[in-house]
N, C-alpha and C positions, 0 to 999 in steps of 0.2 A: 502494498500501498506504498505508498506518498499520496502529501500532500503538497499548494498553494495557495496564498493566497487568497482570497474571497473582495466581499470587497471588506473596505473596513468602515462604522458605525465610530460619529463623533458629534459627542450629547457638546452643544455650544448654550449663551449667551442670548444672541439674535441671528433663526435663522435665515431674517436676509442679508441683516449687513455678512453674514455666514459664505452665502451663495456667491455673493460681490466677490473677498475678499477668495475664497475659492477658482471664481472664474473669469478672473484676469490672473493669476497667479498662474494657473496651470492649467484651462483655459476649459472647468468642467463644465459642465450643456447638464441644467438642470435637466434629465430625464423622466420622473416621475416628482408630484408634491402632491401631498395629506394638509390636513387643516379640521382633519374633523375631530370633539369632541377634545378639542384640547391640543390635542398631540398634531401640534407639530414638525411634521420633518420631510426630506425633500433629498431625489433618492439623483445624487452626482453621476454623468457617463463622461469617459472620451473615445470616438467615433466607434460608438453602440456600446461601450463595454461600458458599468456599473465597476466604479471606484471607490465613490464612497455616500456614506448617508451620516445625514443632519440630521437631530433632534434637537429640536428648543426644550429642554427640558432642564436646565444648568441657570446657575444660583446665583456662579459667580466664576473666582479663573480657576485653572487650567492647578493643582497642587501638585508642584511637581517633586515636591512630598511623599504621596503616597506613594503606599503599591496600584502599580496599574502604567500606563503609555509613558514610557519612555520620551520619544522619538517618532518621529513618524519619516518616513525616509522615501527619498522619490530618484529613480536613476533617469535621465537621456542620454541623450548616445556623445558627448562631446561634450571639451571645452565652453565652446561657442555655447552652445542652449544653457549652458551656466549663467553664465556672462545675460543670456536675451534674461532671465525669468529675476539674473540678478537688479536689475535698471527695473523691474516693472514690479515686487520684491521692493524697492526701497519709492520710486514712486503710487505704493499703495503704502508708505509713512510705517511696512510694519516694522517688527524691537530685529537687528542685526546682530547675530554674538562673530565675533572676532574680524569687523571690520571690513566680510565679504569674503571670496571666497579663499578657505587656507585647506593644505592636505588634508586626508584623514589619520594623520601622524609621520616622526620621520624620518623625512627616507620614501616615504609613499605616497606614487602616482597618482596613485586618485580625489578626489577628492570633493566640494561643493558646499554649497552657503549654506548659514548654517543662522535660523528662524524662527515669531516666531505668529500665532496669526490670531485676529484682533482679542482671544482668550489664550489667547498667552498658551497655547500649544505648541510642543515644538515642533516642526520640521527640519526640510536639509531636503538642495535639488543637491545631487550631486554627480556625478560621471566619471570614471573609469583615467581618463586623461585629464581629470583637470586639473594637478595638482602642479605637474611643473615644475618652474625651480623657490617656489614662493617656501618659506620654512610654516613651522605648523606648529602652530600655538603654543604657549609657554607652559598652559595650565594644569601641563601636566599624566593629563587624562589624555590618549585619542580623541581627534574633534566628534570620535561615533557617539565617545558620552560625556560630548560643550560643552554640559550644567553636575 
Protein backbone atom coordinates (compact mmCIF):
# COMPACT_ATOMS: atom_id res chain seq x y z
CA UNK A 1 0.00 0.00 0.00
CA UNK A 2 1.26 3.51 -0.80
CA UNK A 3 -0.05 6.90 0.21
CA UNK A 4 -0.06 10.31 -1.36
CA UNK A 5 -1.29 13.52 0.22
CA UNK A 6 -4.75 14.44 -0.99
CA UNK A 7 -6.25 17.85 -0.40
CA UNK A 8 -5.44 19.71 2.81
CA UNK A 9 -8.05 21.33 5.06
CA UNK A 10 -7.16 24.54 6.89
CA UNK A 11 -9.15 26.40 9.54
CA UNK A 12 -9.33 30.13 8.84
CA UNK A 13 -10.94 33.11 10.54
CA UNK A 14 -12.20 34.91 7.41
CA UNK A 15 -13.06 32.74 4.42
CA UNK A 16 -13.28 35.61 1.93
CA UNK A 17 -9.88 37.01 2.94
CA UNK A 18 -8.27 33.55 2.76
CA UNK A 19 -9.79 32.75 -0.65
CA UNK A 20 -8.34 36.01 -1.96
CA UNK A 21 -4.91 35.30 -0.43
CA UNK A 22 -4.60 31.72 -1.73
CA UNK A 23 -5.97 32.77 -5.09
CA UNK A 24 -3.43 35.56 -5.51
CA UNK A 25 -0.37 33.78 -4.11
CA UNK A 26 -0.95 30.30 -5.56
CA UNK A 27 -3.42 30.91 -8.36
CA UNK A 28 -5.95 28.52 -6.80
CA UNK A 29 -9.54 28.88 -8.00
CA UNK A 30 -12.73 28.29 -6.05
CA UNK A 31 -14.12 24.93 -7.21
CA UNK A 32 -17.05 25.00 -4.81
CA UNK A 33 -18.20 26.62 -1.62
CA UNK A 34 -20.91 26.40 1.01
CA UNK A 35 -22.46 28.80 3.50
CA UNK A 36 -25.16 26.42 4.74
CA UNK A 37 -26.15 26.18 8.41
CA UNK A 38 -23.43 28.60 9.47
CA UNK A 39 -20.71 26.30 8.10
CA UNK A 40 -18.65 28.24 5.61
CA UNK A 41 -16.03 26.47 3.55
CA UNK A 42 -14.49 26.64 0.10
CA UNK A 43 -12.77 24.08 -2.10
CA UNK A 44 -9.71 25.52 -3.86
CA UNK A 45 -8.35 23.81 -6.95
CA UNK A 46 -5.48 24.02 -9.38
CA UNK A 47 -5.95 22.74 -12.94
CA UNK A 48 -9.19 21.05 -11.86
CA UNK A 49 -7.60 19.18 -8.95
CA UNK A 50 -8.69 19.89 -5.37
CA UNK A 51 -5.73 21.21 -3.36
CA UNK A 52 -7.11 22.99 -0.27
CA UNK A 53 -10.34 23.22 1.65
CA UNK A 54 -10.67 26.38 3.73
CA UNK A 55 -13.02 26.14 6.74
CA UNK A 56 -14.14 29.34 8.44
CA UNK A 57 -14.26 28.01 11.98
CA UNK A 58 -11.36 29.63 13.83
CA UNK A 59 -11.36 32.61 16.13
CA UNK A 60 -7.68 33.44 16.50
CA UNK A 61 -4.28 33.12 14.82
CA UNK A 62 -2.44 29.87 14.20
CA UNK A 63 -0.83 28.57 17.42
CA UNK A 64 2.65 27.32 16.55
CA UNK A 65 3.20 26.14 20.12
CA UNK A 66 0.46 23.51 19.97
CA UNK A 67 0.59 20.07 18.33
CA UNK A 68 -0.52 20.07 14.73
CA UNK A 69 0.67 21.55 11.47
CA UNK A 70 4.25 22.84 11.42
CA UNK A 71 4.16 24.30 7.93
CA UNK A 72 2.69 23.62 4.53
CA UNK A 73 5.15 23.32 1.65
CA UNK A 74 4.52 23.68 -2.09
CA UNK A 75 7.08 22.73 -4.73
CA UNK A 76 7.50 24.64 -7.99
CA UNK A 77 9.69 23.93 -11.00
CA UNK A 78 12.61 26.30 -10.51
CA UNK A 79 14.07 29.42 -8.94
CA UNK A 80 12.26 31.67 -11.43
CA UNK A 81 8.91 30.30 -10.22
CA UNK A 82 9.94 30.88 -6.58
CA UNK A 83 10.96 34.46 -7.43
CA UNK A 84 7.63 35.12 -9.20
CA UNK A 85 5.77 33.81 -6.14
CA UNK A 86 7.92 35.97 -3.85
CA UNK A 87 6.86 39.10 -5.76
CA UNK A 88 3.18 38.25 -5.21
CA UNK A 89 3.78 37.35 -1.56
CA UNK A 90 5.39 40.74 -0.98
CA UNK A 91 2.63 42.46 -2.95
CA UNK A 92 -0.12 40.99 -0.72
CA UNK A 93 1.82 42.07 2.37
CA UNK A 94 2.36 38.61 3.84
CA UNK A 95 4.90 38.20 6.63
CA UNK A 96 8.09 36.80 5.05
CA UNK A 97 10.75 34.98 7.06
CA UNK A 98 14.51 35.07 6.36
CA UNK A 99 14.02 38.18 4.17
CA UNK A 100 13.30 36.18 1.00
CA UNK A 101 14.60 33.10 -0.80
CA UNK A 102 17.05 30.97 1.21
CA UNK A 103 18.46 27.42 0.96
CA UNK A 104 16.99 24.61 3.05
CA UNK A 105 20.33 24.31 4.86
CA UNK A 106 24.00 25.15 4.49
CA UNK A 107 25.26 23.74 1.18
CA UNK A 108 21.79 22.64 0.06
CA UNK A 109 20.79 23.21 -3.55
CA UNK A 110 17.08 23.35 -2.71
CA UNK A 111 15.45 26.34 -1.11
CA UNK A 112 12.55 28.71 -1.19
CA UNK A 113 10.60 31.49 0.40
CA UNK A 114 8.99 31.06 3.83
CA UNK A 115 5.98 33.15 4.81
CA UNK A 116 2.61 33.23 6.61
CA UNK A 117 -0.97 33.43 5.44
CA UNK A 118 -3.38 35.99 6.98
CA UNK A 119 -4.08 33.65 9.93
CA UNK A 120 -0.40 33.00 10.64
CA UNK A 121 -0.33 29.54 9.03
CA UNK A 122 3.27 28.94 8.00
CA UNK A 123 3.86 28.31 4.30
CA UNK A 124 6.78 27.56 1.99
CA UNK A 125 7.22 27.71 -1.77
CA UNK A 126 10.42 25.97 -2.84
CA UNK A 127 12.27 24.51 -5.80
CA UNK A 128 14.99 21.85 -5.96
CA UNK A 129 17.43 24.39 -7.44
CA UNK A 130 16.37 27.59 -5.68
CA UNK A 131 19.28 27.98 -3.26
CA UNK A 132 21.98 29.01 -5.70
CA UNK A 133 24.94 30.48 -3.83
CA UNK A 134 22.90 32.13 -1.07
CA UNK A 135 23.87 31.58 2.54
CA UNK A 136 21.57 29.58 4.79
CA UNK A 137 19.83 31.41 7.66
CA UNK A 138 21.80 31.36 10.89
CA UNK A 139 18.95 30.17 13.09
CA UNK A 140 20.79 26.89 13.71
CA UNK A 141 18.08 24.75 12.14
CA UNK A 142 17.32 23.90 8.53
CA UNK A 143 14.79 26.27 7.00
CA UNK A 144 12.18 23.51 6.81
CA UNK A 145 12.25 23.96 10.57
CA UNK A 146 12.12 27.68 9.94
CA UNK A 147 10.51 28.62 13.26
